N, C-alpha and C positions, 0 to 999 in steps of 0.2 A: 303123309303123315299130317294128323291134325295139328293145327297151329296152336301153340301154347300161349298163356297170358303174358308170359315173360319174353317171348320172342322178339317183340319190337324194341325190347330195352337191351338185348345183348348185341355186342359187336360181332362181326364176323369171325374175328379171332376167338371170341368167347365160344362161339358155335363149333368152331374146329376143335378147340381144346376139350369141350365137353364130349365130343365124340371120341377123342383120342384117349382121354384120361379115365374112361370107364366108370364115370358117375351115372346115377340115376336109375340103377337096377332096382327093380321092385322087391321090397321086403315081404310083402304079402300080409295076409290076415292070420291071426290066430285062432283059437277056438272059444275063448271067452272074452267078449269085447265089453266095453263100457263107453257110453257116450259123454262127451265132456263139452259143456257149453260155457265159454270162457268170456265174462264181462259183457254180455250182450244187455247192456242197461240203457236206461234213458240218457245218460249223460254222455254215452258214445253214439247212440242212435238218433237222439232227439225225441221229442215228445210224440211226434206224428210223422208218418211216411210223407214224402213229397217237399219237405222243407229244404232248401238249398243249404249247402254247407256254409256259404258266406253269411246267411241269416242265422244258421244254427250255432256258429261259434260265439255269437254275441250272447247266447244263453249258457251254452256249454261249450267251453274251449277245448274240450276233448271230442267235439262232435265229429263224427266220420262221414257226414253227408249221406246222400242217397244210398251209398253202398252198404250202410248198416241195415236199413229196412229191406233192402233187396235180398241180403243174406238171411233175413229172419224166415223167409218162406221155405227155402230148402231145409234149414235147420229145424223148422216145425215138422216138416215131413219125417225127418230122421227121429225127432223126438217122439211122435206118435207111433212110429213104427217100434221104437225101443220100448214103449210102454206095452204094446201089443205083445212083444216078445219077452217081456220082464227082463230086458237088458238094463242094467244099472245106468242112472243118468246122474252125473256129478255137475255142479254149477260153481262158478266162482262170482263173487262180487268184490269188486275193487272198491274200498271204502277206508274212511279215515275218521279219527276222533274229531270232535267239533274245534279243538284247538289245534289240530294237526300235528300233536306231539308224537305221533307214531309214524311221521313220514320220513323221518331221517335225513339223509342227504338230498332226498329229492327236493326238499324246500329250497336248496341252493342251486337247483337246476332248472326250475320252473318259474316262468313269470307269472303263473297263476297261483302262487302258493298262498296268496291271501284270500283266494276266492273259496267259497264253501259249497260248491257243487259235487264234492266227493264225500260229504259227511254221511257216516254210517246212519242207517235208520230213515233216511230221506227218500223222496221220490226219485231223486235223481240217480241213486245207487241201486234201485230195484231192477230186476230183470224185467224186460218188456213184456206186456201183459200176454201176447200169444204163446210166449215160452215160459209162463210162470211156472215155478217148481211146485211139486206136489209134496205131501208130508213124507212120502217114501223115497224121495230123492235126497241127495246128499249135498248140502251147500258148504261151501269152503269159502270163508272170509279171508282175504289175503291183503298184504300191505306192500308186497314186492312183485316184480313181474312173474316169476315162476310160481305156479300153484304148490310146488313142493316146499318152497322155503318157508319154514316157520309154521307149517300147518300139519294136519293130521291126514294129508292126502294119501301118503304112501301107505300108511297104516290101514286106511280103509280099503285100498286097492289090494293089499295083502290078505286082508280078511276075506275079500270076495274071490280071490284067486284070479284076478284079471291078468290077461296077458296081451290085450290089444286095446289101445286107446284111440277112439274116433274124435279128433280134435275139430272143434268148431268155435267160431267168435272172433275176438279182436284183442289187440290189434295184431295184424300178422308179423309186424316187425318188432312187436313188444311182448305182451303177455303170451300170446300163442306161441311165438317162437321160443321164448325162454322155457315155457312148460314142455315144449316138444323136445327141446334139446336134452332137458333133464329126464324126460321119459325114455329117450333113446339111450342115454347114459345109464339109466337103470334097467336096460334090457327089455323094455316094452316094445312091441310093435306099434307103430304110430302111423295113423291114416288120417289125412286132411282132405275131406271133400272139398274141391276147389271153390265151389260156389258159396260155401258157408263161411268163408274166411273173409275179413274186411279190415281196411286201415284207412286212415285219413289222407295218406299221400299215395297216389297211383303208382308211382316208381317204387316206393318202399315195398308195397304189397307185392308187385310183380316180382321184384328181385329176391325178396325174402321167400316167396314160394318157390322159386328157382332154385335157391340155395338150400332150402329144406328138403326138396325133392332130390336134389344131388346127393345128399349125405344122411339125413336124419329121419325122413318120413316118405310115404307114397302120397303124392298130391295127385288125386285121381277125380274124375268127375263123380258128382253126387249119386248119379244113377247106379254106378258100380258099387258103391256102399249100400245103397237100398237093396240090390240083388244079393249081395252078401248077407244082409241082415234078414231078408226074406226067407233065405234057404236055411237059416238056423231053425232048430226046434225050439218051440217054446219052453222055457225054463220054469221050474218053481221060482217064485219070487226070491231073487237074491239067494239061491241055493248054493 
C-alpha cells in the first residue's frame, strides 16, 4: 500500500484502530463538481517562491513557507482544466477592515491583531498571480474559517446545482478543514487533492488530512482528480 502523508505521525495503536473501526471509505465523486481555491493569497504563500518560512513570517506571520508555492502548481493544473470544462471555480479571500473591527474574538486569540497584513483590498490578501480569478469566477470574501459562515456560498452552490466540492488551498487545519466539515454536513461530496492543500505546521497538515480522510472527505492524489475532470463532458458555461 502506498505510504500516506500522515503515516509517520500515527502511533501503531492509531493504525490498528483505523483498520478495525472502518474509517476511510471512499465517498466518491458526484456528477456536477466545483473547484474551490481557499485563501491562496500572498500573506499565506509569500510574495515569491523559494523564500524560507523563517524569513517569510517576518513579513507575513501567516506565511506557510515553501508548502504554499509548492501547492500552487497542482492547483493551477486543476484550475486550467476546470476552465477548459466550464466547471465553476470559487475563490475565498480572508480579509479584514483596516481597523479590524470585523475580526471579532480573533483579536483576543492572535498576537498579530495589531498588524495590517490581512487588510481587504491590499496586495497581501490578493490571490497569487498564477491563480488569479477571472470575471466569471465566484469570489467569496470571508471573516471566519468556514466559507459557509456569513456568506452567499451556499446560495451560489444551490443555484448551480453543485454536488461535489474539490477543495484546495489553506490552511489544512483551519479554513480548508472548517469549510470541508460544513460541506460534508450539508451533504456535498468533498474531494481534497492531497498535493493542493497546505499548512504552516507539518504535523497539523498531516494529521488534519488523516482526520478529514477518515470521516469527511476523500483525500486522494491530484492525478485522480484530473482523470475525473478529464472524463467529464464540457458543459455550457455554468448551465
